[in-house]
Steps between C-alpha positions, in 0.01 A plus 500: 500500500262689277445865562134586468458846325128476442221625729132522400373744759521865588710567804559843651808571702743770601267760370495346152265275310523291189277249326705197392360278228131559573309392207211723399458681840187685381317180403604341828367793696169489305480124565538569873228763489259244346546299822319713755616267782862611434602803719715743309755719671832654394862509594669836476822667383559761761742704284279542196173450682397251229315179581457149360249231566614264780402135487568230753832392369632856471379567848699210641810572289504861645461400868765224451739737321843519656493875438189545707641282773829685506345844507261411781781324694707813491209705633435245770858504616504871510175498697647255756818714530289813565286321766812380679645853487173638637516265809825651615456722807790736434389649172333842460172582327704663225685174440171308500360734238814471288489118520130516399575724210777278378270206500223676323751618231629147444154356497383753235807418284449120524125531436587646160647162411174316577208449255155563621155337463193702411252271667209740442467417126651484151565796264465403133691813412797411706477816707426491864223749515174450685278596209664237278475213743282190461428428866604151620269488804798516736598765744802572721514608866839629614563480873831675592674660804427210740625503855544124491616224255270489202469129536337552839221700339445226251500219759275687746248669266515353147599134517205270459258769365644528149219295332233679696611845383609401144869566561725371217842597614674632812873586486761716679604832349853516352625673816329235717330781692140442379256265338328519164159333492357425149127408521194467264254790479137451524308583179484874455677578829714817505860420601514756777193344668642152441827583676305633801273192499799252501689702761202511736403129438846391596467691831799721425323825572627643827770251530789677689760320281365690198504864609462621140249227387534426128607711205182671381675624195493150358161520340586542126435216255846582350681482827814273472654271765871418501586130432659306786649152517297195568638482854323828580161336434289414804197375302414451139183360331602467140150392397355827625798710382481387140140406452181700555203399707273768344409615146710810421287595204197540729649630827775729377432638150743762361516714189813320391360149528288532196795579290694190582271238648345247263157349533464224757437150358142394451548197724341534840732601786423469865441836670708412792749222552430229757700551813762231562624368827864593410674705231561320176855389432445444141705812401817340642424139431395528133711370207717276704585146397647215696866573388476864619335387825779259568760761421337741744484221761869412463615861520288562808648193661857631450462869544218536765459167679871411522433144381645322193228370270680166479505465879129563552388135507721391791336287769461680829519840339237483232212663693722786626661553163167541321364721776807731459428522126135560529557762773679728253172605339546283195133402511408846368685453175452127437157346479412209732476255207832597364654482853376145537660404174832665593503334846443162324809563288720631775383280788360184341486290815363768731244619241298175532462531875185668664727730701638662191162541330336651817806729540457645149121530543542676834736766361274575209175484716603657834823692474467670157501874582390614156508877574843500657760623240744254351844493653730692268727201451214277411367755249840519340522122472157489344591762234839328423328166449211628291733709280759229446505286197447126515779315679403170336735571210785706638731430201242640260457809718874578501508463126208730457667760723808482283295543184328800665835665575619430146188650340516808725867554417442470128194728514700768688794457261284566197342815655839631627658449147226714341590798730879485493670832399758511222833344598344239726257401225792452262680287761227234488451513129457157343454322836213276585269645772625254766856639472395864508502547880830313576678721241318819611585447862860435418522825310302735728763514786765589240278774348424637852874507577560736212252746654709558799437873506124450520299463825131428526252619762278218614146564613593490861728803441837314519760579232638171367776389274432275192647191658371170352609139543385189316550125504415284203429132588520215256596134461837413370491526121180700509649781289588752773792624290252698289487750787877555471487538126209759508676689780815532298398816293390665824833437671711617204554854644582351843746253345686785313525719808605199719771414246643861528493475881665161495783640278555787744514257797736263321731779414495614856572157628781457256653825618471406865670163429791673335542735786500207741783343311708806526421543875543154636525621861176697492209371299239752370133406562317437175200720568257499209447828319164663547346409169126436437419143404128449468501135395646276768524123542228343712755307702671822618606497864313720750804721557561559126131563453516783750803652325324478159201659641707782655667560162163505324416836661123437531462299181327157503719188452387204296586132486372209292555142607426201268527243783340591830657191660844678478379780723335263740828321549697819557232632754573186711866593555433743783331820597725727299441301181127506547352814328135432561486766762637745244227402252231547755630835618563616144135455400418818703832673445615446851847523640756208534856511619784336694780614726869412479608149571856607473691812378507344150135418484207723375280712715203704382125554484316519162149545374411154358363512151533163326289341223546143391350225290570132533394170346520166665331170574233437750743343737732803489197716552386310809856525640537870427149604627498302823294569817722792603464674166122475530479609863756773444312640202745436213272255323209751497734757339583280198279438193493145367434337165504142383635365167262265324593136488326251290595134514622354167455824322709531174763772483359812356695747290558830683421822322784744531460868564503723196744791449195732543419328832849548636497861381190572691634333811809726476274803470305380807831464700602852399161634605518335843858604554433869440179508706519703819263633779214372718192350347152556643282253317157592629300278261728202568475548875121527491469193291728304740300617796183362340673175412625455863147576640356235280779250582437557877141383453596201292767391746264526788296211351800298387641191660832675598405859599833558696712421197283721285534792736876447529573489119242752384672817629845429346338382175340841468838669551674282243222549252516875553870505421442300188238746396751788559743339250210469247422873565868601438494302165160638392551861614144545644255341733283325242224244564738233374760591761236490778356166376855357463574598863186335640560189297856471607394547864242228468758268337767565765248432772373172333845377437618564856188327632566203265862458599511620856154474663565150637850593613356805675240293674748247607753745631280767644142398564579152624783639707248739669257211549770300670577793727137545572426124536147433625466219747180354650510775761515777236208330308290487815563869564396583142173309527392646827250796486587845632364398841537140603464272792690199631234273347566663158859410521417151619281457185785595282731236674275237646785256584704751701482504886362799690843568639651529153229738383524727805879503467472611132244764588744624765772534245262704270416727800867555588576591136219767529298342225189441710329666794288327752145655513323249734549156650625260230434765242774693301504753213762531230713819500680420172384374159646231294729726305670625820533146618691405193727792545671327794642177354698399803229577747392227750143481376610412156791265582333309791271220404243329717583149624239250575 
């Protein structure tokens, strides 16, 4: 599976914003200004107060962002808990006030994670200031502090009058306590008067459910509105939201417009657009071919309608199957012509019958609610299919993905090589670029082990040891032994010290054996002397590893293994031979230990500090880094490299290290061994913070956002520790050290995604999906509106009996997910996110029978 690292739009999230691969943004903005029918408004970074132009795609990416969904879900859960607490009769007013204060504090904290939209206009300067804004013609009315559910106000007062009043968007506030109404201003109308006009026109003035009316402070053109998920939308007219119905150059001139706006084309333009009977769906149906339409159709069948695409054209079920698919809202994203062609492919026999043709025509002609927001799952399917590459040639796509990874790896290797400090630079001397990273990652854990007396302060304030682990993957006969040969000069000092320690231990053992011969009736235990041995074999037992770590007195141990398969085999011999828990704990310098099994066994607790490098084949890699290693976090703590392998490549002569190279490596070892103290690398930490912020934005738009979020954090820590080694060898925090740190972080992240993203998805994401399995009943609950009737449920499942439907609704009510508001009318008490949080609940596990 390819990991997409490209995004072509500006996304703002978690208080940060970055433009990713936007070509010539100024020219693009000027081009938009030439189109006076395009409505320009901004999305905002709440931390820096800077803004960026928000187009349609960026708008949808923000409201579908998992970070926006998660932040609002936390606020919604806290709001529901507060309301439940308020309903209790035995709490005091002080406790109520405390509950309210806690909720307001949490809401304020989570709002900081949300981006915002400045619907009032666009600021060419990137600053959210009223005197710098180019008005968009939109205004916002904020209705808060309701004494009823916000959806009741919408249904009673607003629904059905949106077109009449020029309303473009209605959505819940992040706390689900109010409504935000975005509407179009009349030419030259002040915003304060416009808010009063809309409020009175809706008949809200004097409504006892709105004791405070609307927020009269929301009258500034630069006023921002927090972004909320798509599920919070009650109404959206995208045509009105993104396209003007007036001429901004005539109705709303500003001093700044002349500096940026370009002359309008000489071709005649209609003064006002012709009204249409329904909003245009061109914005979500454009640029779609038959292949993409069929891909959307198939995924909707499987994920939303609960029908296999191959089982659609079954006699006796064809009408109901197609009705279930069309009822999902797919008609909004696939044009009627493409839908006919897809149905002809998937249901060839039924497509020729008048029943099928009239069914499709009825859904497009009678049941197409154009202004109702897309279901979130349908919107996600649409984005996936439109962004995916052609599936007609899957083999070619996989080859292209491999080439992309190869080119990225080589590009990073060249850049890293130019920024290596002395010692590391000498280690890769004479190597081709494709072997630089395997050798470098083999050496770095050894170099970090020498700096045992050095700690580093990460940007979160934690003091961390320089613990690094690496795995080099390669085919058999791919030349992995180059890693061992280049590591040799680095391990020379360890080998000499280990030889001395071995001599002391052998002498001690010999002495003990002689004593035992003279004392046959009483054998003397051969306890090892307390000598420091930094280099240890990778196949060491868990008990002996604890003893070696205890004798190290706070120093970091190091191992190198030329065959990872050997370790995989020893790990399978039982718990006490498996040291993966020690590796995981040692990454953060945590404690490990064991108690006595017998009076002759070992007991003790040590601070785990263990670096290692290993080489092995792909099979050994898969065996060592299994599902438990990924879920437990070991895999994300290891940096990976891959040896190049070219089929039928002739054997190349290897260039040996010169005497000068070896001398410089020895000097680097001495420099690291004598280094002491705690490092505070401010420039490096700042650069990594910027890298992580950018990576968050890119991962949000990727095909595997969960994996990106999982590996990003540890990659930054590993890269930071690599940068600390470079700093110790350089002696100061130079630009080369900072750039080396960022490049190593990017490489570690990319390599983990390349080798482990699919494994992570299979072991974590799919496991969660299996726990949160969505049946027909769960899909029906998703597709229902906030307030629904028995007829609405019947339309979602037309072949179910009334008894089955009422039984299902009864289960929802008992689970406290819905509340009955009138006869045959219910209202949801939970959103989709909270429904998913209960994988074993009856509403998810029970399915409707016919």
